N, C-alpha and C positions, 0 to 999 in steps of 0.2 A: 504494500500500500504506500501511497505517496508520502514522502518525508517522515516516515516512521511515526505515524499519527499516534499510535497507542503507546505512550511512554508512561512510566510509573508516576503515581501520585506524589511520591517523595520528590522526584525530580521536578515536577510541576511546582510544588511548594517552594523548593529551593530557588527556582527561577523567579517566582513571584517576589520572594524576599529580596532577591538581588535587584529586581526592577524597582521595588518600593524604596530600597536603600539608595538607589541612584536618583531619587527625587521625582520620578515620573508620576507617582501616585500621591504624593504628599498633598498637592492642591486639591485633588478630588476628595480625599478623605477629610480634609480640613474644611470643605465648603459644601456639605450635603444639600443645603437649601438651594444654593445656586444651581447645582447640577440637577436637582429635581425639576427645575424650571427649564433647563437647557438640554434635556436628554433626547429631544426629538427634533428632526429636521423641520424647519418652518417653510411653508409654501407661500409663494406670492399670490396675490389676488388675481383671479382670472377674469377676462372680459370676453366679449364676442369676437375680438381679434384673435388671430393665431400668433401667440407670442413665444419666442424662444425660451427654453428652460435649460438650466444646467444644474446638476447636483453638486452642492457644496456642503459637505458634512462639517459642522463646527467641531473643533478639537474638543470643546467642552462636552459634546455628546459622546465622543470616543472615550474620554476620561471617565465620564459617568458610567458608561458601560463597563469599563475595566473595574471601577470601584464596586459596582454591583456584583460582578462575577467574583471578585475577591472575597466578598462577604457572604457567599452562598451558604445557606443552611440545607444540608442534604437529608433526604429521608433515609430510613433503613432500607437495606437491599431487598429485592424481590425474593419470594420463596419458591421460585421455579428456576429452571436452568435455560430458559429461552425468552422470547419476546412476548409471551402470551399474557403477561400482566402489564405490558408496556415496555418502554425503553429500559434496559437493564442498568443498574446503578453504575457498574464498571464502564459501560459504554458511554453513559451520560457524562461521567467524570472526565473521561478522555476527550470527548467532544468539547466540553466547556474549558478544559485546560488548553486545548488547541486554540479555541476562540480567544481566550484571555491572553495567551502568551505569544501566539505565532500568527494569527490571522491578521491580515492587513486591510483595513477598511478603505484605505486610499486606492488600493488596486480595484476594489469594487467601484469606487467613484470614477476612476479612469475608464473602466470597462463600459459603464453606462454612458459616460460623456463622450465616448468615441463615436456615438451616433447622434444625429440631429434630434433634439427633443423639443416638445412644445407643450403649452397649456392653452386651453380655450374653454370658454363657458358654454355649455350646452344644457338647455332645460334648467337653467339656474344653478348648475354644478360645474365646478372647474374640473376639466378632464385632461389628464396628462397622456401624452403619446409620443412614441418614436415614429419618425417619418423619414425613411431612407429611400431616395429615388434612384432608379437605375440609369445608367448612361445609355442604355439601349432604347431606341425610340419606340419599339413595339412592346415594351414591357407591360405586363398585366398587373393592375393594382390589386393587392390582396390585403385584407385586414385580418390580423391574427389575434385571437383572444385567449388569454390564460385562464386558469381556474384557481381553486384553493387547494393546497397552500402554495400556489404558484405566484408568479409575477412576471413582469417584462423580462427579467433576467433569464427566464427559460429559453427565450428566443435569441439571445445575443449571438450564439454561435451559428445561427442559420441565416442571419441577415445578409452578410457579404456573399455567401454562395447564391442566395436568391436574387440579389440586385446585380451581381456581377458574375454570372455563371461561367463566362469564358475564362476567368482567372482561376476557376476552381474545377476545371475539367469538364464543364458543361457547354451548352449551346446557347447562343444569343437568343434564339427563339423561345427559350424557357425563362427569360428574365422577368422579374417582378418589381414593381414599386411596392414597398412594404410599409404598412401602418400597424403599429402595435400599441393599443391603448391600455392604460391601467384601469381596471374595473373601478366603479365608484366605491369609495371606502378602502381601496387598496393602493399601495405604493404612493405615487405622487399625484393621484387624483384626490379631489376633495371628498370628505366624509359626509354622506347625507345627514342632515339634521332633522329630518322628518321621515316617517315611513312612506312607502310607495315606490322605492327604487327596486322594482322587481325586474325579472329577465325581459319581459316585453318592453319595458321602458328603456332599459339599457340597449336593447336591439334597435329601438327607434333612435336613440342617441347616436349609436354607431353609424346608422344610415345618414343622419344629419352631419356627422363628422366627415364622412366620405364625400358628401355633397359640398361641404364647406371647403374641402381640399381640392375641389374641381374635378372629381372623378365621376364620370357619367356611365362607366362600364367597369365593373369590378367583381371580384370573388371574395369569399370569406372562409375562414378556417378556425376551428377551435376544438379543445378537449376539455373534459370536466365542466366547470361552469362555462367555459368558452364554447363547449358544444351546445349548452343550453342557449346562450346568447345567439350563437350562429344559427341554430335551428329556428329560433324565434324570428330572426331576420328572414330566413327562408319562408316562414309562414306568413310574415307580413308583406313579403315581396316588394321591397322598396324599389323605386325606379333605379336602374343601373346594376342591381345585383343579378348576376346571371347563373351562378352555381355556388355550392358550398362543399367543403371538405371537413369531415369529422374524424378524429382519431379516438374518440370515445362516444360512439353514437348512443343516443338515449333510446335504446331498443329493449324495452321491457316486453315480456312474452305476450304476443297476440293470442286470441283464442286458438286452441289446437284444431287442426283440420280433422274432419271426420272421414272415414273411421281411422282408428289406430292411435290417436293422441300424439303426444310429442315424440320426436325421434330420439335415438340414443344421444346424438350430438346436442340436441336441445335439453335433454335431461341433465347432461353434464354442466351446461350453463346454468340451469335452474339450481343445481347443487352449489355452484359458485355463489349465486345470489342468496341462497339459504345461509351459507357460511358467513357472508358479509352481514346479513341481518342479525345473526345471533352472536357473532364474535367481533365484528369490526365496525359496528354502526354507532358506537357510543359517542364519538366525536360529533357526528351529525345530529344526534338527538339533543346533545347539549347546545350546540351552536344554533340549532333550529328552534329551541325553546327558551334558553336562558343565556343568550350571548352577552348580555350586560354583566351578569354575575361572573361568567368566565373571564371577561375582560379585565376585571380588577386584578386577578392573579397574574395574567399574562402581561398586562401593561406594566406591572410593578416588578416583575421578575424576568430577567432575560433568560434564566435557566428554564423557567416555565415555558416561555415562548419557544425557546430552542427545542426542547424535548417534545413539545406538542406537535411540532413540524417534523422533527427528526424521526419520530415513530412512523410517520406517513411515508417518509423516504424509504424506510425499511419495508413497510408493508405493501407499497405500491410500485416499487421499481422492480426491474428484472434482475433479481439477485438470488443467491443460494442461502441466504440467511443474514447477511450483513449489508447495509445500504452502501458501504464503501466499495462493494464489488460492482456497483452500478454507477456511482457518482463519486467524484473526489470530495474530500472534506471541504475544500474551499468552495466548490460549487454549491454544496448544501448550505454553507454558512453565508454565501452571498445572498441567497434567498431569505434565510433566517434573519440576517442582519438588516435587510430591507424592511421586513416586518417590524423589527425592533426600532429602527431609527425613525420610522414613520408612525409608530404607536397605533398600528392598525389591527391589533388582535381582535378587539370588540367590533370595530366597524366592518372588518372583512367577514367575521362570523355572522353578522346580521343579514347577509345575503341568504344564509340558510333559513333564518327566521322569515324573511320576505318571500322566498321562492321555492324552497326545497319541496314542499308538499303540493304547492299549487301549479308551479310552472315547469319543474324538472320532470316532465312526464313524456310518455310515448306520444309522438306527434306525427301523424301522417302529413307528408309534404308533397307539394306539386312541383316545386322547383327542382332542377337537376341536383343530385346528391352524389358525392363520392365518399367512400369509406376506406380507411386504413385501420386494420386491427393489429395492434402490436401485442404479440402473443404473451408477453410477460406482464400485461396489465392485470388488474384485479378482476376485470370483467371483460369477457371476450364473446360477445353475442354472435350467433351463427348468421350466415348470409340470408337464410330463409326468412329471418325476422326483418331484415332490411328490405327484402323483396316484397314482404307483406305490408310494409309501412311507407316506403318511398316509391311513389309511382314512376319516378324518373331516375332510378338508381342506375348510374352509368359507369361506376367504377367501384370495385371491391377487391381488396388485396389483404392477405394475412401475412404480416411481416414477422419472421421467425424470432427476432429478438428486439428488446426494448419494452418498456412498460408504460406506466401512466404518464410520465413526464417525457414524452417521446422526443421532442425537440432538444431537450436537455441531455437525455441518455444516449440517443442515437441521432445526432444532428445530420449526418450524411444520409442516413436512410429516410429521415423525415423530409429532407429537401428532395430526395429522389421521388418520394411518394407524391409530394405536391406537384412536382414537374410532370410526372406521368399522368396524374389525375387531370390537372387543369389544361394539359396539352390538348385535350379533347374539346375544350370550350373556347379556345383562343380565336 
């Protein structure tokens, strides 16, 4: 694993004492009130104009994070030998030691700022987005939408291959103009201050965004909540949207055909769904019913925020038991750090409260639909469900590796899937 991530707790403590002795933490420890006020990135007010945005993390926020990580109070260890009770104590300690002593927030800042970013007000809410245009004149505009616990950092590795395929072994005919917004309440978008920001409203906002950017013909892509937003865009059929691509289609089982019932393949997927509902649904039940109460713990404790997400990287990526087999520690901490710096634990969870039961549902669509199933995902519906749900299903492929965070885990395969699918609608 990269850079010998799992080192001993003794070594971690020694390193922290050395750091503190060097003066790097003295100010943070001596001024808790100031850091309590300066622990999150502040966002500029958005207007109807499309205004450039650049991430600038205050050093005080970094110091505050270090101070909080230093003063962690740990629970006792789990009583099992696996992840069945959540993130194991030893794994959590190693992750936090790395975050505290070795992770570089400035590298995340530079990675995000490597691409043009903007904020604009849509439907009364400031929306952040990356907008990277291709040099190729025939490029197809695409809007990519992340989910939870994802963010725009999921897509950073795929932007250049999509906008500049000829520099990455591809063809100019497969080029895209790329738009990647942060969901409301996530990342550098504003947090809704009233209820009602459900998936249909977000889908409408995305259509307004593409219109504001001057795109009169485009496609959309998403997984997780992004699949929900993208599906609602297809249902609403805004002018200009010609097709969508999903890497986690919302394909709950339609009524079984008569006679014979569900096939063996369908039965296996039903078993996946049963395991999810009995063993892995707790996070969604909490976020869908009591996001505010959850938010107090996660907003105050970076360890709480980190392990809440880290467990999902373990459960939803294509790995053999440890998330580090699918993603580097820095990749996971980039996403975790973004949630921490923007204080979006509660606001991101509220999307479950708004939409999980009402809007994240099987939805027959009349717009052209393309599907890529990454076989390491937590849920891999069969093609027959897609055929019974999408009247214009024009592409279906099962990718042998990669999981829930497809663009982050397998960026090259993700780019290949988008190129192959949307090649048919250019």
